[in-house]
Wavefront OBJ file of the C-alpha trace (Angstrom):
o trace
v 11.941 14.091 -5.023
v 10.025 17.106 -3.766
v 6.545 17.901 -4.946
v 5.535 21.547 -4.718
v 1.777 21.701 -5.003
v -0.566 24.579 -5.799
v -4.313 24.700 -5.805
v -5.388 27.078 -8.544
v -8.491 28.672 -9.977
v -9.115 30.986 -12.889
v -10.799 34.307 -12.139
v -11.647 34.859 -15.821
v -8.517 36.937 -16.346
v -5.217 35.973 -17.950
v -3.548 34.802 -14.749
v -4.096 32.248 -11.975
v -4.299 32.568 -8.219
v -3.041 29.982 -5.756
v -5.577 28.862 -3.193
v -3.004 26.859 -1.252
v 0.466 25.345 -1.502
v 2.470 22.714 0.324
v 5.566 20.574 -0.029
v 5.252 16.830 -0.374
v 7.769 14.137 -1.152
v 7.175 12.207 -4.339
v 8.241 9.308 -6.448
v 6.179 6.140 -6.718
v 8.186 4.034 -4.277
v 8.519 6.866 -1.764
v 4.764 7.461 -1.782
v 3.917 3.771 -1.583
v 6.261 3.219 1.364
v 4.467 5.953 3.323
v 1.015 4.573 2.478
v 2.132 1.097 3.559
v 3.288 2.487 6.898
v -0.053 4.214 7.470
v -1.914 1.000 6.683
v 0.043 -0.791 9.396
v 3.089 -2.285 7.660
v 6.662 -2.089 8.935
v 7.871 -0.147 5.903
v 11.280 0.817 4.568
v 12.289 2.952 1.590
v 15.563 2.515 -0.286
v 16.573 5.244 -2.706
v 19.098 8.007 -3.334
v 19.440 11.378 -1.607
v 21.302 14.492 -2.684
v 22.965 16.309 0.194
v 20.947 19.507 -0.035
v 18.227 21.376 1.846
v 15.511 19.256 0.270
v 17.112 16.113 1.692
v 16.450 17.360 5.202
v 12.788 17.868 4.350
v 12.630 14.360 2.855
v 14.215 12.702 5.880
v 11.884 14.515 8.258
v 8.912 13.550 6.099
v 9.836 9.862 6.030
v 10.315 9.977 9.792
v 6.850 11.502 10.255
v 5.364 8.451 8.501
v 7.583 6.060 10.460
v 9.312 4.829 7.289
v 12.823 3.404 7.731
v 15.436 4.956 5.386
v 18.629 3.538 6.889
v 19.787 1.952 3.621
v 19.425 5.070 1.483
v 22.623 6.394 -0.064
v 23.468 10.110 0.075
v 25.385 11.717 -2.789
v 27.438 14.781 -1.982
v 28.354 17.833 -4.089
v 27.294 17.969 -7.700
v 23.876 16.405 -7.183
v 20.527 17.964 -6.358
v 17.119 16.597 -5.476
v 14.822 16.081 -8.495
v 11.904 18.495 -8.207
v 8.408 18.739 -9.635
v 5.976 21.627 -9.681
v 2.468 20.196 -9.650
v -0.598 22.262 -10.440
v -3.817 20.729 -9.121
v -7.206 21.841 -10.426
v -9.358 22.595 -7.381
v -12.567 21.820 -9.278
v -11.876 18.297 -10.496
v -8.596 17.204 -8.872
v -6.728 16.855 -12.183
v -3.040 17.719 -12.222
v -0.322 19.153 -14.437
v 3.263 18.146 -13.629
v 6.451 19.999 -14.580
v 9.444 17.882 -13.621
v 13.136 18.812 -13.397
v 15.679 16.041 -12.897
v 19.403 16.551 -12.431
v 20.284 12.864 -12.913
v 20.637 11.884 -9.278
v 22.181 8.369 -9.394
v 19.801 5.432 -9.018
v 20.129 2.608 -6.498
v 22.662 -0.001 -7.663
v 22.950 -3.688 -6.866
v 26.200 -3.171 -4.913
v 24.207 -1.108 -2.406
v 21.365 -3.620 -2.385
v 23.696 -6.548 -1.629
v 24.606 -4.934 1.702
v 21.083 -5.524 3.022
v 20.331 -8.444 5.355
v 17.553 -10.076 3.352
v 16.465 -12.246 6.289
v 14.776 -9.144 7.753
v 12.256 -8.808 4.908
v 9.150 -10.652 3.775
v 8.243 -8.462 0.753
v 10.353 -6.239 -1.497
v 8.735 -4.004 -4.087
v 10.553 -2.270 -6.959
v 9.514 0.750 -8.955
v 10.613 0.276 -12.551
v 13.367 2.874 -12.791
v 16.120 3.478 -15.407
v 18.696 1.811 -13.145
v 21.520 1.215 -15.588
v 25.153 0.759 -14.604
v 27.128 0.619 -17.874
v 25.169 -2.055 -19.811
v 23.648 -3.762 -16.752
v 20.042 -3.259 -15.661
v 20.432 -3.091 -11.914
v 16.831 -3.979 -10.993
v 17.198 -7.311 -12.797
v 20.381 -7.928 -10.801
v 18.674 -7.081 -7.509
v 15.769 -9.408 -8.248
v 18.270 -12.156 -9.069
v 19.896 -11.617 -5.664
v 16.506 -12.187 -4.014
v 15.822 -15.293 -6.121
v 19.177 -16.771 -5.107
v 18.487 -15.993 -1.474
v 15.049 -17.627 -1.675
v 16.658 -20.885 -2.823
v 18.515 -21.103 0.495
v 15.585 -20.672 2.896
v 12.371 -22.489 3.743
v 9.292 -21.753 1.630
v 7.523 -19.897 4.437
v 10.433 -17.481 4.910
v 10.989 -16.646 1.247
v 10.741 -13.010 0.181
v 7.821 -12.089 -2.058
v 8.714 -9.667 -4.839
v 6.712 -7.183 -6.894
v 7.534 -4.593 -9.526
v 5.643 -1.645 -10.965
v 5.890 -1.007 -14.710
v 4.442 2.445 -15.297
v 6.314 4.554 -17.836
v 5.608 3.475 -21.409
v 8.716 5.275 -22.704
v 11.075 3.000 -20.732
v 11.587 -0.103 -22.903
v 13.897 -1.597 -20.285
v 10.832 -2.317 -18.162
v 9.985 -5.162 -20.548
v 12.901 -7.043 -18.971
v 11.047 -7.237 -15.644
v 7.805 -8.967 -16.587
v 9.132 -12.420 -15.690
v 11.333 -11.436 -12.771
v 8.894 -11.012 -9.838
v 5.890 -12.630 -8.170
v 3.510 -9.715 -8.779
v 3.717 -7.371 -11.757
v 1.811 -4.072 -11.621
v 1.323 -2.624 -15.111
v -0.107 0.830 -15.738
v -2.712 1.718 -18.332
v -0.044 3.664 -20.226
v 2.355 0.716 -20.251
v -0.381 -1.738 -21.249
v -1.471 0.415 -24.160
v 2.105 0.565 -25.450
v 1.996 -3.218 -25.468
v -1.091 -3.046 -27.697
v -3.864 -3.607 -25.130
v -6.836 -1.258 -24.968
v -8.632 -2.690 -21.920
v -7.390 -3.817 -18.546
v -8.871 -7.298 -19.036
v -7.102 -7.769 -22.361
v -3.882 -6.510 -20.786
v -4.119 -8.966 -17.899
v -4.933 -11.912 -20.172
v -2.109 -11.051 -22.549
v 0.664 -9.935 -20.226
v 0.207 -12.790 -17.737
v 1.697 -15.065 -20.383
v 4.975 -13.182 -20.013
v 5.082 -13.752 -16.246
v 7.017 -16.543 -14.615
v 5.317 -19.613 -13.181
v 3.046 -18.803 -10.253
v 3.214 -15.035 -10.768
v 0.307 -12.611 -11.134
v -0.319 -9.556 -13.277
v -2.210 -6.568 -11.825
v -3.633 -3.860 -14.088
v -4.992 -0.697 -12.419
v -6.994 1.379 -14.899
v -7.887 4.617 -13.133
v -11.599 5.312 -12.852
v -12.405 1.906 -14.393
v -10.934 0.042 -11.425
v -8.453 -2.807 -11.708
v -8.087 -6.320 -13.071
v -5.681 -9.062 -12.047
v -4.836 -12.566 -13.140
v -2.467 -15.212 -11.873
v -0.679 -17.464 -14.337
v -2.981 -20.413 -14.883
v -5.719 -18.763 -12.832
v -8.948 -16.902 -13.393
v -9.400 -13.243 -14.179
v -10.646 -11.092 -11.295
v -11.744 -7.456 -11.380
v -12.743 -4.640 -9.063
v -14.635 -1.439 -9.793
v -13.272 1.900 -8.683
v -14.642 3.571 -5.550
v -14.666 7.311 -6.298
v -15.319 9.754 -3.459
v -18.312 12.080 -3.461
v -15.970 14.884 -4.559
v -12.611 14.352 -6.218
v -10.127 16.606 -4.435
v -6.642 15.391 -5.334
v -5.728 12.474 -7.612
v -1.988 12.870 -7.041
v -0.557 9.640 -5.591
v -3.726 7.617 -6.237
v -1.826 5.058 -8.311
v 0.922 4.749 -5.698
v -1.771 4.293 -3.058
v -3.383 1.490 -5.072
v -0.046 -0.333 -5.362
v 0.688 0.040 -1.652
v -2.770 -1.027 -0.497
v -2.798 -4.035 -2.843
v 0.644 -5.135 -1.661
v -0.482 -4.702 1.935
v -3.621 -6.769 1.318
v -1.656 -9.573 -0.320
v 0.981 -9.542 2.418
v -1.774 -9.924 5.008
v -3.099 -13.040 3.290
v -5.944 -11.616 1.204
v -6.782 -13.267 -2.096
v -5.898 -11.541 -5.341
v -9.540 -10.490 -5.737
v -9.758 -9.151 -2.187
v -6.416 -7.340 -2.469
v -7.192 -5.412 -5.656
v -10.625 -4.484 -4.299
v -8.976 -3.189 -1.137
v -6.451 -1.305 -3.275
v -9.247 0.329 -5.275
v -11.135 1.314 -2.122
v -8.118 2.928 -0.456
v -7.075 4.685 -3.687
v -10.615 5.974 -4.205
v -10.771 7.333 -0.678
v -7.382 9.005 -1.190
v -8.793 10.934 -4.181
v -11.246 12.589 -1.800
v -8.515 14.065 0.409
v -5.595 16.429 0.006
v -2.325 14.540 0.221
v -2.103 11.113 1.826
v -2.008 11.726 5.582
v -5.732 11.038 5.934
v -5.189 7.427 4.842
v -4.198 6.479 8.385
v -7.735 7.300 9.544
v -9.556 5.238 6.915
v -11.843 2.512 8.143
v -13.803 0.117 5.946
v -16.598 -2.237 6.938
l 1 2 3 4 5 6 7 8 9 10 11 12 13 14 15 16 17 18 19 20 21 22 23 24 25 26 27 28 29 30 31 32 33 34 35 36 37 38 39 40 41 42 43 44 45 46 47 48 49 50 51 52 53 54 55 56 57 58 59 60 61 62 63 64 65 66 67 68 69 70 71 72 73 74 75 76 77 78 79 80 81 82 83 84 85 86 87 88 89 90 91 92 93 94 95 96 97 98 99 100 101 102 103 104 105 106 107 108 109 110 111 112 113 114 115 116 117 118 119 120 121 122 123 124 125 126 127 128 129 130 131 132 133 134 135 136 137 138 139 140 141 142 143 144 145 146 147 148 149 150 151 152 153 154 155 156 157 158 159 160 161 162 163 164 165 166 167 168 169 170 171 172 173 174 175 176 177 178 179 180 181 182 183 184 185 186 187 188 189 190 191 192 193 194 195 196 197 198 199 200 201 202 203 204 205 206 207 208 209 210 211 212 213 214 215 216 217 218 219 220 221 222 223 224 225 226 227 228 229 230 231 232 233 234 235 236 237 238 239 240 241 242 243 244 245 246 247 248 249 250 251 252 253 254 255 256 257 258 259 260 261 262 263 264 265 266 267 268 269 270 271 272 273 274 275 276 277 278 279 280 281 282 283 284 285 286 287 288 289 290 291 292 293 294 295 296
């Protein structure tokens, strides 16, 4: 996915002027893979490409972040790269997104089964509409990992996480008990009937499998997390002095939290780290500045 960004202001007339524009790849998993790489992880992205001009931009962009894309599948004629036009308010960093999708095929489990799972210690899934006939492919892929984990020693098992963001995708409900860490958005939580992140964590953790954790980022209110059978933990947000660009803040939180957990931080420490990195990202344009962040 390509994101075409404009910084706009109103000059009190009936039209807008662009202060700046740039191209940026998008999609939750694509963004998170790049943030993970900048934080120091050996990161790989698996998704679908259309064989068009935008694909060349995407491949170059992934390469610039040192993100491996060797297992991505390229679809030939008849498919184009999904594209969004994103208008960012230069005064408060808010955004308006106009998205056009041409139904580029999603990753399927047949592609996923070709991967050598022994090379990975953590696999994260964005909750996508990955249906092949009547089969939800993400469930199948998570089952493949579970079966693999039964054959290896505990210390070499793959940790799994999924992000449930879009409230209008009821299929995401099938994933709440399929991974070790479940990220649920404010939008998704509210569709489930929860009006606060703490209520969402306390309620949704009961749907998780044994030993799993629920993580609820809630924008400017911070984040809350809870492991099954454990205690609730929360972190405030860490807003910058001036909000510049909130695009990709949620993807940054997911990536930074996953990175913290993968490095051995506690659930409390990981969500606090995720909030700090996401807050700092809101004070910069794009995500490239994340590689220069340093916290005490």
